[in-house]
C-alpha positions in Angstrom: -18.4 -16.2 33.4 -19.0 -13.1 34.1 -21.7 -13.9 36.9 -19.3 -16.1 38.5 -17.2 -12.5 39.5 -20.0 -10.5 40.1 -23.3 -11.0 40.0 -24.1 -6.9 39.9 -22.3 -6.8 36.7 -25.1 -5.7 34.0 -24.6 -8.0 30.8 -26.7 -6.6 27.3 -26.4 -9.2 24.9 -25.7 -7.9 21.1 -26.8 -10.9 18.6 -28.6 -11.2 15.1 -31.0 -13.5 15.8 -34.2 -10.9 16.4 -36.4 -14.5 17.5 -38.4 -14.3 20.8 -36.8 -17.6 21.1 -33.2 -16.1 21.3 -34.4 -13.2 23.5 -34.7 -16.1 25.9 -32.0 -17.4 25.3 -30.1 -14.6 26.1 -32.4 -14.0 29.0 -31.6 -17.5 30.2 -27.9 -17.3 30.1 -28.0 -14.2 33.1 -28.2 -11.3 30.7 -29.6 -8.2 31.4 -30.7 -6.6 28.4 -31.3 -8.1 24.5 -30.2 -5.7 21.3 -30.2 -7.1 18.2 -27.9 -6.1 15.4 -28.0 -3.9 13.7 -27.4 -1.7 16.8 -30.2 0.7 17.1 -27.3 3.7 19.2 -30.3 4.9 20.9 -31.9 1.6 22.3 -28.4 0.9 22.6 -27.5 4.0 25.4 -31.2 4.1 27.2 -30.0 0.1 28.1 -26.8 1.5 29.2 -28.0 4.4 31.3 -30.5 2.1 33.3 -27.9 0.5 34.8 -25.3 4.1 35.5 -28.6 5.4 37.5 
């Protein structure tokens, strides 16, 4: 739904599933990035900061 409103808004997928096929599903769904639980704050902030520049 976000992509229908504004295609430029970055979407970060958060999931408990860490398998490569789950990552592929997130990208195919239109996500820009992917993070798994438990959340690594440094990793998440790094991914967010790439879109704030």
